[in-house]
C-alpha positions in Angstrom: 85.7 150.3 53.5 89.4 150.8 54.3 88.6 151.3 58.0 86.7 148.0 58.0 89.6 146.0 56.5 92.1 147.6 59.0 89.8 146.7 61.9 89.6 143.1 60.7 93.4 142.9 60.4 93.8 144.4 63.9 91.3 142.0 65.4 93.0 139.0 63.8 96.4 140.1 65.2 94.9 140.4 68.7 93.4 137.0 68.4 96.8 135.5 67.5 98.2 137.1 70.6 95.5 135.8 72.9 96.9 132.2 73.3 100.3 133.7 74.2 98.8 136.2 76.7 96.5 133.5 78.2 99.4 131.0 78.5 101.5 133.6 80.3 98.7 134.4 82.7 97.9 130.7 83.3 101.5 129.6 83.9 101.6 128.0 87.4 104.0 129.3 89.9 107.0 127.2 90.9 106.1 124.8 93.7 107.8 125.1 97.0 109.9 122.3 98.6 107.6 120.1 100.7 108.5 120.2 104.4 109.3 117.3 106.6 106.2 115.6 108.1 105.5 116.4 111.7 103.8 113.5 113.4 100.5 114.7 115.1 100.2 114.4 118.8 99.6 110.8 119.8 99.0 108.6 122.7 100.1 104.9 122.8 99.4 102.2 125.2 99.1 98.4 125.4 96.5 96.1 127.1 97.6 93.2 129.2 96.4 90.8 126.4 98.9 92.3 123.9 96.7 94.7 122.0 98.7 97.7 120.9 96.7 101.0 120.7 97.6 104.4 119.1 95.4 107.4 119.4 96.3 110.3 117.0 94.7 113.7 117.3 94.3 115.0 113.8 92.4 117.6 111.8 89.6 120.0 112.5 86.6 118.1 111.1 84.4 116.5 113.8 85.1 113.0 112.4 87.1 110.0 113.7 88.6 107.0 111.9 89.6 103.7 113.4 91.5 100.7 112.0 91.9 97.4 113.8 94.8 95.7 112.0 95.2 92.0 112.7 98.2 90.1 111.6 96.2 87.3 109.9 95.7 86.9 106.2 96.6 84.8 103.2 100.0 84.1 104.8 98.3 82.0 107.4 96.6 79.7 104.9 97.8 76.1 104.3 98.5 74.9 100.7 95.0 73.6 100.4 93.4 76.7 102.0 94.0 79.4 99.4 91.4 82.2 99.8 90.2 80.7 103.2 91.2 83.9 104.8 89.1 85.8 102.3 86.1 83.6 103.0 86.6 84.1 106.7 86.6 87.9 106.2 83.5 87.7 104.0 81.6 85.7 106.7 82.8 88.2 109.4 80.8 90.8 107.4 77.6 88.8 108.0 77.1 90.0 111.5 78.0 89.1 115.1 76.4 86.9 117.8 74.3 89.9 118.9 74.0 92.0 115.7 72.8 91.0 112.2 74.7 92.3 109.2 71.9 94.7 108.6 72.0 95.9 112.2 75.8 96.5 111.9 75.3 98.6 108.8 72.4 100.5 110.3 74.3 101.2 113.5 77.3 102.5 111.6 75.1 104.6 109.5 73.4 106.1 112.5 76.8 107.3 113.6 77.3 109.1 110.3 79.6 106.5 108.8 80.3 102.9 108.0 82.5 99.9 108.8 84.4 97.6 106.5 86.5 94.4 106.6 89.4 93.8 104.2 91.7 90.8 103.9 95.3 91.1 102.6 98.3 88.9 102.3 99.6 89.6 105.9 96.7 91.4 107.6 93.0 91.7 108.0 91.7 95.2 108.7 88.4 96.2 110.3 87.9 99.9 109.7 85.3 102.5 110.5 84.8 106.2 110.0 82.1 108.1 112.0 81.2 111.5 113.5 83.5 112.4 116.4 80.9 112.1 119.1 80.4 108.4 118.2 84.1 107.4 118.5 83.6 105.2 121.6 80.6 103.5 120.1 82.5 102.8 116.9 85.3 101.1 119.0 82.7 98.8 120.6 81.1 97.9 117.3 84.5 97.0 115.7 85.3 95.0 118.8 82.1 93.0 118.4 83.0 92.3 114.7 86.5 91.2 115.6 85.7 89.2 118.7 82.2 87.7 118.2 81.6 87.0 114.5 78.6 84.9 113.9 80.2 83.2 110.8 76.8 81.9 109.7 76.8 78.6 107.9 73.6 79.7 106.0 75.7 82.2 104.0 78.4 79.8 103.1 76.9 78.4 99.8 76.3 81.9 98.5 79.8 83.2 99.4 81.4 80.1 97.9 79.4 80.5 94.7 80.5 84.1 94.5 84.2 83.0 95.0 83.9 80.5 92.2 82.6 83.3 90.0 85.4 85.6 91.0 87.9 82.8 90.3 86.5 82.2 86.9 86.7 85.9 86.0 90.2 86.4 87.3 91.6 83.4 85.6 90.7 85.0 82.2 92.4 88.3 83.0 96.0 88.4 81.5 97.3 90.6 84.3 96.2 88.2 87.0 97.4 85.2 85.0 100.8 86.8 84.6 101.0 87.8 88.2 100.2 84.2 89.2 103.0 82.8 87.1 105.5 85.5 88.3 104.8 84.9 91.9 104.7 81.1 91.5 108.2 81.2 90.1 109.5 83.6 92.7 108.0 82.1 95.8 107.2 78.5 95.0 104.9 76.8 97.5 105.1 79.6 100.0 101.8 81.4 100.7 103.0 84.4 98.7 103.3 82.2 95.6 99.7 80.9 95.8 97.4 83.4 94.0 94.5 81.2 93.0 92.7 78.2 94.6 91.3 75.5 92.6 87.5 75.1 92.2 87.7 71.9 94.2 89.5 73.7 97.0 86.8 76.3 97.3 84.1 73.5 97.2 85.9 71.8 100.1 85.7 74.8 102.5 83.3 74.0 105.3 82.1 76.2 108.2 84.2 74.1 110.5 87.3 75.1 108.5 86.3 78.7 108.7 85.9 78.5 112.5 89.2 76.7 112.8 91.0 79.4 110.7 89.4 82.2 112.8 90.2 80.6 116.1 93.8 79.9 115.2 94.6 83.3 113.8 92.5 86.0 115.5 93.5 87.4 118.9 94.8 90.5 120.8 98.5 89.6 120.5 98.2 90.0 116.7 96.3 93.2 116.7 97.0 97.0 116.6 94.2 99.6 116.9 94.7 103.0 115.3 92.4 105.9 116.0 92.8 109.3 114.3 90.7 112.4 114.2 88.8 114.5 116.7 88.0 112.5 119.8 87.8 112.5 123.6 91.0 110.7 124.6 89.7 109.7 128.0 86.4 108.3 126.7 88.1 106.6 123.7 90.7 104.9 126.0 88.0 103.7 128.3 86.0 102.3 125.4 89.1 100.4 124.1 89.8 98.9 127.5 86.1 97.9 128.0 85.7 96.5 124.5 89.0 94.7 124.1 90.3 94.2 127.6 89.2 90.6 128.0 89.8 89.6 124.4 91.7 86.3 124.2 95.4 86.9 123.7 95.7 84.3 121.0 99.0 83.4 119.2 101.8 85.7 118.4 102.1 86.9 114.8 103.2 84.2 112.4 106.7 84.8 111.1 107.1 82.9 107.8 109.7 84.8 105.7 110.0 83.4 102.2 113.2 82.6 100.3 112.4 83.9 96.9 114.2 82.7 93.7 116.8 85.1 92.4 117.9 83.8 89.0 117.1 84.5 85.3 114.2 82.5 84.0 111.6 83.1 81.3 108.1 81.9 81.4 105.2 82.3 78.9 101.5 81.7 79.3 99.8 81.0 76.0 96.7 83.0 75.0 96.1 82.2 71.4 95.1 85.2 69.2 95.7 87.7 72.0 96.1 91.2 70.7 98.4 92.2 73.6 101.2 90.6 75.7 101.3 91.2 79.4 104.8 91.5 80.8 106.0 91.1 84.4 109.7 91.5 84.8 111.3 91.6 88.3 113.3 90.2 91.1 113.5 90.2 94.9 114.9 93.4 96.5 115.4 94.7 100.0 112.3 95.4 102.2 111.3 98.6 104.0 113.4 97.7 107.1 116.7 97.9 105.1 118.7 101.1 105.0 118.7 101.2 101.2 115.0 100.9 100.8 114.3 104.7 100.6 117.1 105.2 97.9 115.7 102.2 96.0 112.3 103.8 96.1 113.6 106.9 94.5 115.4 104.8 91.9 112.3 102.9 91.0 110.3 106.0 90.6 112.8 107.5 88.2 113.0 104.3 86.2 109.4 103.3 85.9 107.4 104.4 88.9 105.5 107.5 87.7 104.2 109.1 84.5 107.4 110.9 83.6 109.6 107.9 84.3 112.2 106.7 81.8 110.5 103.5 80.8 107.1 105.3 80.4 108.7 108.0 78.3 110.4 105.4 76.2 107.8 102.7 75.5 104.7 104.8 75.8 105.5 108.4 74.7 108.3 107.8 72.2 107.5 104.3 70.8 103.8 103.9 71.4 104.1 100.3 72.4 101.9 100.5 75.5 99.4 102.8 77.2 100.2 102.4 80.9 103.5 100.7 81.9 104.7 101.0 85.5 107.2 99.7 87.9 106.8 99.3 91.7 108.3 97.8 94.8 105.8 95.4 96.3 106.5 94.8 100.0 105.4 92.5 102.8 106.9 91.8 106.2 110.7 91.3 105.6 110.1 90.6 101.9 109.9 92.7 98.8 110.3 92.6 95.0 110.8 95.1 92.2 108.6 94.6 89.1 108.1 96.3 85.8 104.6 95.7 84.3 103.3 96.5 80.9 100.6 95.5 78.4 102.1 95.8 75.0 100.8 95.2 71.4 101.6 91.6 70.4 103.8 92.6 67.4 106.2 94.7 69.6 106.5 92.4 72.6 110.2 91.8 71.9 111.0 95.5 71.1 109.3 96.6 74.3 111.3 94.2 76.4 114.5 95.4 74.6 113.7 99.0 75.6 113.0 98.1 79.2 116.3 96.3 79.5 118.0 99.2 77.7 116.7 101.7 80.3 117.8 99.5 83.2 121.3 99.1 81.7 121.5 102.9 80.9 120.8 103.7 84.5 123.4 101.2 85.7 126.1 102.7 83.4 125.3 106.4 83.7 123.9 108.4 86.7 120.9 110.6 86.1 121.2 114.4 85.9 120.5 116.5 89.0 117.6 118.1 87.2 115.9 114.8 86.4 116.4 113.5 89.9 115.0 116.7 91.4 111.8 116.2 89.5 111.5 112.7 90.9 112.2 113.9 94.4 109.6 116.7 94.2 107.1 114.1 93.0 107.7 111.7 95.8 107.8 114.4 98.5 104.5 115.8 97.1 102.8 112.4 97.1 104.0 111.8 100.6 102.4 115.1 101.8 99.1 114.1 100.1 99.2 110.7 101.8 99.3 112.4 105.2 96.5 114.8 104.5 93.6 112.6 105.8 92.8 110.5 108.9 92.9 107.3 106.8 96.2 108.4 105.3 97.8 109.0 108.6 96.6 105.6 109.9 97.9 103.8 106.8 101.3 105.4 107.3 101.4 104.4 111.0 100.3 100.9 110.1 103.0 100.6 107.5 105.6 101.6 110.1 104.1 99.2 112.6 104.1 96.2 110.3 107.7 96.7 109.3 108.9 97.6 112.8 110.2 101.0 111.7 111.0 104.0 113.8 108.8 107.1 113.6 111.7 108.8 111.9 110.8 106.9 108.7 107.8 109.3 108.5 109.3 112.5 110.1 112.4 112.4 108.0 110.9 110.9 104.9 111.1 114.1 102.8 114.6 114.9 104.0 115.8 111.4 103.1 114.2 111.6 99.7 116.1 114.8 98.9 119.3 113.4 100.3 119.5 110.9 97.5 122.2 111.7 94.9 122.5 110.8 91.2 125.4 108.5 92.2 123.1 106.8 94.8 120.6 106.1 92.1 123.2 104.5 89.8 124.5 102.4 92.7 120.9 101.1 93.4 120.4 100.2 89.8 123.8 98.3 89.8 123.2 96.6 93.2 119.6 95.6 93.1 118.2 95.8 89.5 120.4 93.0 88.2 118.7 92.2 84.9 120.7 89.0 84.4 118.8 87.6 87.5 115.3 88.8 86.8 112.3 86.6 86.4 110.3 87.3 83.2 106.7 86.2 82.9 104.8 87.0 79.7 101.2 86.1 78.8 100.3 86.4 75.1 100.0 84.6 71.8 103.1 82.3 72.0 103.2 81.5 68.3 103.7 85.2 67.6 105.9 86.3 70.5 108.1 83.3 71.3 110.8 84.2 68.8 110.6 87.9 69.8 111.2 87.0 73.5 114.0 84.5 72.7 115.8 87.2 70.6 115.9 89.5 73.7 116.4 87.0 76.5 118.5 84.4 74.7 117.4 81.8 77.2 115.2 78.8 77.7 111.5 79.5 77.8 109.0 77.6 79.9 105.6 77.7 78.2 102.2 77.1 80.0 99.0 76.5 78.2 95.9 78.2 79.5 92.8 76.1 80.3 
């Protein structure tokens, strides 16, 4: 009996030690410092019509990815044409003059992949990913989509109906409503300030308007073709010249740089009985072509740009005001803004804003520690390495450099430049660019419950918008 009791005691002691031993065995090793990115071997050339081409040999898998990036998007819409670029992109998916939409899909599938068309603020991208042996055929298929879209009028009613449904849904989403107000205030009647069309605007879109938009904005002079993966360089180059060589040059890219508002203003969109308030707080900052951009990127990450950031630690981990706050630098060609976004419980809208401003002011008055900054640098460098670990990732990086007119050193020296940022640099960025007295604040929520809270923090006039 005594032996049995001693055995039980011994077993219990061992069980108590198991978590410690397990934790010791499971502790991950210290991560190494990411190395600078080495740009893969590439070949660049231009066609006589202005098309820029970049072929990048990358990876060991027998796959190839291609992106045709055309400088045409929402930027090119007139004030009464919001989402016309999107409608044009949707119709371009409906086949070409020689291939139906089903034939396009089947042809891509027979190559072991697919093709897609996506429309953004500045650019429309036709992309594809197939087995390496079909690289030249993919180029020809993408050229047909770009150059010879059928734009069938028969599909217009269905696509417009779908747009109306999307508009109805998005106009009920507090994040989209707040983004609309934030961008309207910052950009006014510039294309970047126009988020939603009206229902009447969508109804007014005709097939003639779509054809006019396509003809005015698509051409070789606005296009860059990126190919990455395993491919026969000679066969791929020949396919590019054959498929795109006689494409009309078209107009040069539209340069329409906005003049965003930089002054403190407070705007609220009323959502009666809302359980949460959606906050957008920000202001214009330097774009990626500026020498301070990289340092500002590090500063943003430390302040609110990743899970261990100061704002997240404060209003999520410590206070429990919100689940997923985050800040970012949103950039376009020669334009960018910094914004902190958070969905917070209605009753703590004011306190959450107070803490966000507190963290901005704290960073302005006191440089971060070397240890805190090193964690941010390790995170950014690690994410950068991951972004360059796929064919699509490589192309996205090169397209970013191409859009903003950057040198390749932006990529090859990215890691080195991230680690070159000092605590004093971060404080200087906060002082120079995150000027809280000039920020635009847009809040969507139950005005009767949050107006006084917001006034107590901002001490300024508030513009209130009623939701429909």
